[in-house]
N, C-alpha and C positions, 0 to 999 in steps of 0.2 A: 408228686405232680411236677411235670416238666413242661416247659413252653418251647415249642419248635417253630421256627419261622420258615416260610417258603416265599421266595422272590422269583418272579419270572418276567422276562421280556421276550418279545416275539422275534426280533432280528439281531444279528450280530453287531450292528452299529448302535444298538441301544445298550444302556448300562443299568445294572441292578444296584448300584451303590446307594442311591437314595432310599430304595426299599430296604436294603440291608441295614442301613443306619436306623431307620424307623423301627425295624423289627428288633434290633438290639436294644433300642431305647424302650421297647415294650416288654423287655425282660426275657427275650429269647437268648439262651446260651448257644444254641445251635441254629444256624440259618443255612438252609440249602437253597442253591440258586441254579437256574437253568435258562437257556435261550432256546425257546421252542414255542410254536404256535399254541394258543390257548383254545383253538376251535375243537380240539380233541384231547383226550388224556393219553392217547397212544404215543409212544416214544418220548414220554416225559418221565425219565428214569428217576430224577430227584424226587418228584412227587410220589412216585410209586414206592421209593425207599422210605419216605416219611410215613406214608399210609401203612406200610407194613410194620414199621418200627413203633408207631404210637401205641401206648398202653392206656389202661383205664386211668382216668383223671388227668391225662395229658391234654395239652391244648395246642392245636395247630393255629398259628397266627399268620395272617396275610395282611398286606396294607389295604388292598381293595379286593372285592370278590372277583372282579374280572381278571385278576392275576391268577386265580385258582381255576376258573372255568368260564367258558363263553356260551355254554348251552345249559339249559335248565336240566336236561337229562344227565349230563356229566356232573353238574353241581349236586343234583339229588343223589347220584350214585356215591359221590365223595362223602356227602353228609351221612348217607346210610352206612358207609364203611366206618366213619367216625363213631356213629351211634352204636354199631355192633361192638366196637372196641371199648365203648364207654368213654371216649375222648370227646373234646369240645372243639368248636371253631370260633375264632374271634378275628375281627378286622380292626386295624388301627385307625383307618380313616372313615369308617362307616359304623353305624350302631348295630353291629352284628355280634351276637353272643348267643350261641345255641343253648345256653343254660336258661334262657328266659323265653317266654312265649312271644314277646314283642320282637326279640332278636331273631327268632325263627321265622316269624312272619316277614320281617324286613329282608331277611336272607332270600326267601322265596321270591319276593317282589323284585329284588335286584337281579336275581337269576333270570327272571322273565325279561327284564329290560336289557340285560347283557346279550341274551339270545336274539332279541328284537334288533339290537344295534348291529350284531353280526349279520343278520339277514338283510337289513337295509344296506349295509356296506356291500354285500355280495350282489344285491340287485343293482346298485349304482355302478358297480364294476361291470356287470353284464351289459347295462345300458351304454356305458362308455365304449365297450368293445363293439357293440352293434353299430354305434355311430362311427367309430373309427373304421370299421369294415366298409360301411357305406361310402366313406370318403376315400377308401383305398389305402388308408394309413395303417391298417392292421391286417396282417395276413396269417396270423397264428404262428405256432411254432413250426420251424422248417422240418421237413421230413428227415429222419435220421436212419430210416430203414429202407434199404434197397429191396423193394418187393420182387423185382426181377431176379435178383441174386438168391433170395429165399426160394423162389420157385425153381430156379436152376438147380440148386443144391438138393431140393426135394426130388426133382426129376432124376438126379444122379443117385438117388437111393438113400440119402441121408434122412435120419429121423429128426423130429422137432427139437429134441434136447440137443442133439449133436449140431444142428443148424444154429440153435441159439448160442451154444458155446463158441462155435467158430466165428460168429459174427458179433459176439459180445452183446447180445440182446436177450430179452426174456422170451420164454416159450410162448407166452400169450401173444407177444408181438409176431412170432412166427405163424401162429394159427390165424391171426388177423390178416397177415399178408397173404396167406394161402387161400383164405375165403373171400378176400376183398377184391 
């Protein structure tokens, strides 16, 4: 049985040092860290590596459940992966231990609250954008694609892939420019 720690922060200006120290104090010999958004498990290579590496009786340790997942769907998927492998999940700052019924129930409740918090934050952000637009203080991201240039290149006989390569944009952007 081995204990593996996982520490995550969302932005480059944040530091995982406190989490790493707590995970090592909890008996983790290996601690994987990454700076990535917790709203999805996509592009979280360190988490994927740990989930692939864990074996039966191993324990994945996090400081708090929101370091692992911000949506109940992602959390349930991670827990299902651990269960399939015969591995467990524990948190150092929360009474989460998937070897007990109470720990499993608490895990599910925290997952619901983490997703709720993410949704509230998104709603507040959208409300702020609406207010800023009404004041004229927010205009959105400036256009980076010259639609006229895309249309001109298409008229010259270039295909979407060739246009995308020559302008350094994605093909989907070319199609949007052509239909917009």
